[in-house]
C-alpha positions as CSV (number, residue, x, y, z in Angstrom):
1,X,0.0,0.2,-0.3
2,X,1.7,3.4,-1.1
3,X,2.0,5.9,1.8
4,X,0.8,9.1,1.7
5,X,2.6,12.1,0.6
6,X,3.2,15.2,2.2
7,X,5.0,18.3,0.8
8,X,7.5,19.7,3.1
9,X,9.0,22.3,0.7
10,X,8.9,22.8,-3.2
11,X,10.0,19.6,-4.7
12,X,10.7,18.1,-1.4
13,X,8.1,15.3,-0.1
14,X,7.6,13.0,2.8
15,X,6.5,9.4,3.0
16,X,5.9,8.6,6.5
17,X,4.8,4.9,7.9
18,X,4.6,3.5,11.4
19,X,6.0,0.3,10.1
20,X,9.5,0.3,9.1
21,X,9.0,-2.8,6.9
22,X,6.1,-1.0,5.0
23,X,8.1,2.1,4.2
24,X,11.1,-0.2,3.3
25,X,9.2,-2.1,1.1
26,X,7.6,0.8,-0.8
27,X,11.2,2.6,-1.1
28,X,12.9,-0.5,-2.2
29,X,10.2,-1.1,-5.1
30,X,10.6,2.8,-6.3
31,X,14.2,2.3,-6.4
32,X,14.1,-1.3,-8.3
33,X,11.9,0.6,-11.0
34,X,14.3,3.3,-11.2
35,X,17.1,0.9,-11.5
36,X,15.2,-1.0,-14.2
37,X,14.6,2.2,-16.5
38,X,18.2,3.3,-16.4
39,X,19.4,-0.3,-17.2
40,X,17.1,-0.4,-20.0
41,X,18.0,3.3,-21.4
42,X,21.7,3.1,-20.5
43,X,23.0,-0.2,-20.1
44,X,23.5,0.2,-16.4
45,X,22.8,2.2,-13.5
46,X,24.8,3.5,-11.0
47,X,23.4,3.5,-7.1
48,X,24.6,5.9,-4.3
49,X,23.4,4.2,-0.5
50,X,24.2,5.3,3.1
51,X,25.4,2.9,5.8
52,X,24.2,2.8,9.3
53,X,21.3,0.8,11.0
54,X,18.4,2.6,9.6
55,X,18.7,1.2,5.6
56,X,19.1,-2.3,7.0
57,X,15.4,-3.0,6.3
58,X,15.6,-1.2,2.7
59,X,18.8,-3.3,1.8
60,X,17.2,-6.3,2.7
61,X,14.0,-5.9,0.6
62,X,15.6,-5.0,-2.3
63,X,18.2,-7.5,-2.4
64,X,15.3,-9.9,-2.7
65,X,13.7,-7.9,-5.7
66,X,14.6,-9.0,-9.8
67,X,17.0,-6.9,-11.3
68,X,19.7,-7.7,-13.7
69,X,22.0,-7.0,-10.6
70,X,25.0,-7.4,-12.7
71,X,24.4,-4.2,-14.4
72,X,24.1,-2.4,-11.1
73,X,27.4,-0.7,-9.5
74,X,26.8,0.6,-5.9
75,X,28.9,2.9,-4.2
76,X,28.8,4.1,-0.4
77,X,28.1,7.7,0.1
78,X,30.9,7.9,2.7
79,X,33.3,5.6,4.5
80,X,35.3,5.9,7.9
81,X,38.8,5.8,8.0
82,X,39.0,2.4,9.6
83,X,40.5,-1.0,8.3
84,X,38.3,-3.2,6.1
85,X,37.3,-5.5,8.2
86,X,36.2,-3.4,10.6
87,X,32.2,-3.5,11.5
88,X,32.4,0.6,11.4
89,X,32.8,0.1,7.4
90,X,29.8,1.0,5.8
91,X,30.9,-1.0,2.7
92,X,31.0,-4.2,5.1
93,X,27.1,-3.6,5.6
94,X,26.3,-3.5,2.2
95,X,28.0,-6.4,1.2
96,X,26.1,-8.2,4.6
97,X,22.7,-6.5,4.1
98,X,22.2,-5.5,0.2
99,X,24.7,-7.8,-1.9
100,X,23.1,-11.1,-1.1
101,X,21.4,-13.8,-3.1
102,X,20.8,-12.5,-6.5
103,X,22.0,-8.5,-5.6
104,X,25.7,-10.5,-4.7
105,X,26.3,-10.0,-8.5
106,X,26.3,-6.2,-8.6
107,X,29.5,-4.2,-8.4
108,X,30.3,-2.6,-5.2
109,X,33.3,0.2,-5.6
110,X,35.1,0.9,-2.3
111,X,36.0,4.4,-1.0
112,X,38.8,3.5,1.1
113,X,40.9,0.8,-0.8
114,X,43.3,0.6,2.5
115,X,44.6,2.2,4.6
116,X,48.2,2.3,4.3
117,X,48.3,5.3,2.8
118,X,47.2,8.9,4.0
119,X,43.2,9.4,4.0
120,X,44.3,12.7,1.6
121,X,46.1,10.1,-0.7
122,X,43.1,7.5,-0.5
123,X,40.7,10.5,-1.4
124,X,42.5,11.2,-4.6
125,X,42.9,7.6,-5.7
126,X,39.1,7.2,-5.1
127,X,38.5,10.4,-7.2
128,X,40.6,9.2,-9.8
129,X,38.5,5.9,-9.9
130,X,34.8,7.4,-9.9
131,X,35.8,10.3,-12.6
132,X,35.3,7.0,-14.8
133,X,31.8,6.2,-13.8
134,X,28.8,7.8,-15.5
135,X,27.3,10.6,-13.2
136,X,24.9,11.9,-12.0
137,X,24.3,8.7,-10.3
138,X,20.8,7.1,-11.1
139,X,19.4,6.7,-7.3
140,X,20.8,8.5,-4.3
141,X,19.9,7.4,-0.8
142,X,21.2,9.4,2.1
143,X,20.9,9.2,5.6
144,X,20.9,11.8,8.4
145,X,22.2,12.6,11.9
146,X,20.3,14.9,14.5
147,X,22.7,17.5,13.8
148,X,21.9,17.8,10.4
149,X,24.8,16.2,8.6
150,X,24.1,13.5,5.6
151,X,27.0,11.1,4.2
152,X,29.9,12.4,6.0
153,X,29.2,16.1,5.5
154,X,29.3,17.6,9.2
155,X,28.1,20.7,10.4
156,X,31.4,20.9,12.4
157,X,34.0,19.8,10.0
158,X,36.5,22.1,9.2
159,X,36.1,20.8,5.3
160,X,32.3,21.7,5.2
161,X,32.5,24.4,2.7
162,X,35.0,22.9,0.0
163,X,32.7,19.7,0.3
164,X,29.7,22.0,-1.0
165,X,31.4,23.9,-3.4
166,X,30.4,23.6,-6.9
167,X,33.8,22.7,-7.9
168,X,34.3,19.9,-5.3
169,X,36.5,17.0,-6.4
170,X,33.9,13.5,-6.1
171,X,35.5,12.6,-2.8
172,X,37.1,14.4,0.1
173,X,38.5,13.9,3.5
174,X,36.6,15.1,6.4
175,X,37.5,15.6,9.9
176,X,34.2,16.5,12.4
177,X,35.6,17.2,15.8
178,X,32.4,15.2,17.0
179,X,33.3,12.0,15.2
180,X,36.1,9.8,16.8
181,X,38.2,8.8,12.8
182,X,38.4,11.2,9.8
183,X,36.0,10.5,7.0
184,X,36.1,9.9,3.2
185,X,32.9,11.5,1.4
186,X,31.3,11.8,-1.8
187,X,30.9,16.0,-2.2
188,X,27.6,17.5,-2.6
189,X,28.1,18.0,-6.3
190,X,28.5,14.3,-6.8
191,X,25.6,13.2,-4.7
192,X,23.6,15.9,-6.4
193,X,21.4,15.7,-9.6
194,X,20.5,11.8,-9.3
195,X,17.3,10.7,-11.4
196,X,15.6,9.6,-8.1
197,X,17.5,11.4,-4.4
198,X,16.1,10.1,-1.2
199,X,16.6,10.8,2.3
200,X,15.9,7.7,4.6
201,X,15.4,8.3,8.4
202,X,14.0,6.9,11.2
203,X,13.1,7.8,14.8
204,X,11.7,10.9,16.6
205,X,15.1,12.6,16.8
206,X,15.8,12.7,13.3
207,X,11.9,13.9,12.4
208,X,12.5,16.6,14.8
209,X,15.9,17.3,13.0
210,X,14.1,17.3,9.6
211,X,11.3,19.6,10.7
212,X,13.9,22.0,11.9
213,X,15.8,21.9,8.8
214,X,12.9,22.7,6.7
215,X,11.6,25.5,8.9
216,X,14.9,27.6,8.2
217,X,15.4,29.6,4.9
218,X,18.1,28.1,2.4
219,X,20.6,30.9,3.0
220,X,20.8,30.6,6.9
221,X,21.9,27.7,9.2
222,X,24.5,25.2,9.4
223,X,22.5,21.8,8.7
224,X,24.3,20.4,5.5
225,X,21.3,18.3,4.7
226,X,19.3,21.6,3.6
227,X,22.0,21.7,0.4
228,X,19.9,18.9,-1.1
229,X,16.2,20.5,-0.4
230,X,17.6,22.5,-3.4
231,X,16.4,19.6,-5.8
232,X,13.7,16.9,-6.0
233,X,14.1,14.9,-3.0
234,X,12.0,12.1,-1.3
235,X,12.0,11.9,2.5
236,X,10.8,8.2,3.8
237,X,10.5,8.1,7.8
238,X,9.3,5.9,10.3
239,X,9.5,5.9,14.3
């Protein structure tokens, strides 16, 4: 059953359900339809997804849907500067929860290949690799923290302004003091312009943060998620 839509801002719509599985199923079906359309038109599709616990239901439902997964390229929106076997790696979560069954044939691109180099060197190498992909992405599924960050675009990151710049490289390092590790993140430029852009959030705290972000004029305030209010955006929320 399709959830009712509420317009938050011009081009920004909210889908809400008390059942996170219902919401995840609706989102997964919409994403699958968009990926099929892109594959039919272009021969392949690029999808960017966030990490954390919120997208797990969505990943599990999506992985069970019929798609030519071998033509889908998947990319994390951001990554912590931790070892490849760390439970904190977003790519590890994607492998465990999304790249299962038929979806295992999708191509996953790591933002952090290894931690032997510096974060800056790793970001440069990742940017070089990502420049070979067809941009903009077909689907971008973002998350959000209660501070209004999305991907690793944190309000307190010294690198936030360059990361929001129209001239930013595809991948940058951020070092927010609020976080225990450095991050590699896709820039706002790389995350923008997708055929389908989604903000998937869960919990009352994030709903309150969303309402705060929506209430502030776009020219004011530090909440990075508001950058994406300037383009068509679907918000999926459950308690």
